[in-house]
N, C-alpha and C positions, 0 to 999 in steps of 0.2 A: 565811805561804803561803796563797793563795786556796783556798777550799773546792772551787770548781769551775773548770774551764777555761772553760766556756761555760754560760750560762743562755739558754734559749730560751723566749719567751712566744708561745704560738700554739695551733694546733689539732691534735687527734689524731682523725682520721677513719678511715673504712674505704673501700677501693677494691674495686669489683666489676669485674673485667676479663673481657670476652667476646671470644673470638677467632673468626676465620673468617666473620664476617658480611660481606655484600656492601656496597659503598660506597653503592649505591642502596638506600634503605630505604623501600619503598612502604608506604602506609597500608593498614590493614585486612588485613594479612598477618601470619601467624606465621612469623617468620624464625628459623632454627635456628643457634646458634653451635656450633662443633665442639670448643670447650674453654672453661673458665672458671677463674678464680682469685679468691679473697677475700684481700685483703692490707691491712696497715696503710697508711693514706693520710694525706694532708695534708702539705704541704711542710715545716711545722715539725716534725712527728713523724718524718718520714723522715730529715730532717737530724739530729735528735737521736739517733735510733737508730743511724745509721751513724757519727756522730762517736763514740759510745760503743763501737761495734764496733772502731773504729780505735785506741781506747785513751784517749780524752778523758774527763774527769770532767764529766758533763753534768747540769745541773738543768733541770727542765721545769715551766712554769706553764701551766695550761690549765683551762678549764671542762669538766667531765665530766658527762655525763648519767647517769641511773640506768637504764641499759639494757644489754642483752647486748653491743651493739657497743662501748660504752665499756669494758666489762670486757675484751673481746678486745684493744682497742688498748692499754689500760694494761698488760695482762699482757705483751704483746710488748715494750713499752718497758722495763718493770721487769726482764724476763728478760735484757735486754741491759745492765742496770746503770744505766739512766737514773733519776735521783732524781725521784720524783713526790710528795714530801711537801708541796708547796705547790699541788697541784691544788685547784680550787674547785668545789663542787657547782653544777650548772646549775639554773635555775629549774624548778619542776615542769612537766611537759609538754613540755619542750624535749628534742629527740632528738639523738643523735650524727650528725654530718654524714656523708654518703655520696656518693661519685662513682661513676657507671657509665661505664666507659671501653670504647668499642667500637673494637677494634683492626682496622685495615684495612691490614695489611702495614706500609708505611712511614708511614702516617698514622693518625689516630684521632679519634674524636669523644668529647667529655667532657660528661656531664650531671651536675650537682652540686646536691645539697640541702645548703646550708651548715650548717644546724643550729647546734650550739654554737659554731661558728667565729666567728659574728658577734656573740657575746654577751660575750666577755671584755672587762673594763673595767679602767681604771687602778686603781680601788679594789680590784680582785682581786689586785693585784701586791704581794707582800711585798718592799719595797725593801731591807730588810736582807739578805734572801735573794739578791736580784739583785746587790747590791754585794759579796757574798761570792765573785763570779766575776771572772775576768780580762776576760771578753768577753761582750757581749750580741749575739745574732743574732735578727733578725726576718724572717719570711717572710709571704707572703700578705697584704700590706698592704691591698689593695683589698677583700679578703674580711672583714677584721677591723673591721667597721663601728663597733662600740661603742668600740673602742680608738683608732680613727683620730684623734679630736679631741685626744687626749692623747699621741700618739706623740712629738711634739716635746718635750713635757715629760719623757717617759721618757728620750729620748736625751740631753737636756741633763743630767739627773740622772746618767746613766752616765758622761758625759764629765767631770762634776765629781768623780766618784769615781776618775778615772784609768783607767777601763775603755776598751777599744776596742769598736767597734760595726760590725756588718755588716748589710746589708739586701738581701734579694731581693724585688723587688716582686711577682713572679709576674703572672698575667694580671689585667686589669680587665674583669670580665664586662659592665660597663656600657658599655665602649668609650669612656669619657670621658677617662681618663688625666689627671685634674685637676692643676692647677698646685700644689695643696697638697703633693703628694708632693715636688716639687723644693725646696720650702721646708725639707724635712728634711735636705737634703744637707750643710749646715754642721756637722751633728753625726754624720755617717756617715764611717767610715774606709774601708770596703770596700763598694762597690755591685756587685751580682752579678746583673744581668739576662741574659736571652738576647737574641739580635739583634732579634727582633721586639719584645720589650718595650722595648729600648733605643730603637728608632726611634720607638715611640709616645711614650715619655717625652720625647724630644727634639723631637718633632713634625717629624721628618725622614724622607724616604723612603730616603735614601742612608745605609747603615750607617756609612761612614767619616765622613760629616758628623756623624752622631749621636755617634760615638766622640769626635770632636774637640770637640763642644759639651759633652757631659756630663763628659768627663775633666778639663775645666778646673774643674769644680765639686766634685770629690771627690778626696781624696788617692790613692785606688786604685780603678780601674774594672776589673772582670773581666767579660768578655763570653763567654757560652757560644754556640758557633757551629755546633752540630750536626756535620755531616759534616766540617767543617773544624777541629774541635777547639775551642780557646778562646784568647783573647788577654787580656793584662793590661797596663794602662797606668798608670804612676805617674810623673807629671811628664814628663820627657823620655825615660824608660825605657819601652820597649814590647817585650813578648815574645809570640810566637805559637807554640803547640805543637799539632801535629796530633793528631787523634783516633786511638785504637787501633781496630783491626779485630778483632772478636770474633764468635763464633756467638751471635746475639742472639735472645732470646725476645720481649722488648718493651723500650721505652725509658721506661716509666713510672718516675718518680722519678730518672731519670738526672741531671737538673740538680741535684736536691737532694743526690744522692750526690756529684756534683762539688763542691758547696758544702762537704760534710763533708771531702772530701779536701783541698781548697784550704785550708780554715780550720785543719785539723790542722797543715799546714806553716806557715801564717801565724803561728799562735800559738807556733811554735818558731823564728820569725825566719829561716826559710829564704829563699833567693833566690826571685825571682818565677818563674823558669822551672821550678824544682823544685816550687813550690807548684802551678803550673798542670799540670805533669805528673802529680802525685799526684791532682789533681782529675780529670783525664782518665781516669786509671787507675781511680779509684773509680767514676766514672760508667760506664765500660765494664764493670767487674765487676758493677755492679747490673743490667745488661741481660742477664746470662747466666742469670738466673732470673726468674720472673714477679714483677711488681710492683717496688716500690722498696727492699724490705728483705730479701726472702727469701734472696738470695745472701749477705748480710752475716751471717746467722745462723750460717754455717759459718766460724768465724774461722780455722780451719786452712786452708781453701780460699782465704780472703781473703789470708792471709799468703803462701801459695804463689803466688797470682796476682800480688801486688805484687812479690814477689821476682823472678819471671820477667820483670817489666816494669821492673826496675831500682830497686825501692824495698823493700829487705829490712828494713823498719822494725819489723816485728811479731814477730821471732824470740823475743824475751824474754817476750812476753805471749800467744803462741798458745795457745789452749785447744781442747778438743774441740768438736765441732759443738753448737750450741745450738738445740734444738727444730727440727731440720731436717725438713721434710716432703717427700714425693716431689714431684718437679718434672716439668713437661711437657718434652718434647724441644724443642730450638731449632727455630724455624720457618724460619730463613734465615741465610745468611752475609752480613752487611752491616756497614757502618760504623755507628758509634754515633751516635744522635741524642740530644742533650742536651735534656731536656724543659724 
């Protein structure tokens, strides 16, 4: 029996969320937010945390700085049961990555200091630890600068061990969307972009054309579509599942939470429609509290939410709330945006 369901190699950062700022941000002015929240950030860490909240056994490999922010991020992951025994100390002077997210209702600006995100290397990866899992998930490909040259080598290794692999590209801050990413697809079982990322990867303006082009290159393409939910394409099979409507605080980490929900079902060999439905449900639940992980700390509330939405999968493992802090009130009733 595998030690882990999933191993994730990536970043554990912090997100600073500021609410109520105007969309127009003039220079030389002090602008006041009406609310703020500090949260675990980084696509890799959010996915790991929420997979563990759903009940998966999760191993996590990351470079961690010697600063208070790294302590906060690792504490939250460990409290949810994510295994951190293979984290690697960052170089002296390197700091934990931080994203400042300026929420403007249905849109947001993101300013990121990548910090340790860019420094994880292939040499940092314990391959025996990785092969002790059934599945490898990678996020933030374009931010993981030092790992990029060896990602193909890592994915080949996983496939040689009989593991499955999922990949969420996330955004490319350079705007280049290089062809090297597409060369990874022969070793990817599940590709999980949102619509914007998919179009950039396919170099297509039309989403359907992008789906057609990329779905021919991977066994399973899962596309997060914001207000329209998500679709999954596997060969000739295609399913589309609408988003849930919830009272939403923000959509930070909703796409990563979708990944956690989808992969939970995928690793249990569920049908595509049910996997996408759980992905949508997990993404929706994440938006009911600030940031990408706060909602998932309350596993009793998570189980109740999933049961109301047709997924009573956590009855046997529901536990009391874990480190739940007071939350701000929902700011609007709107459909879920997958980040």
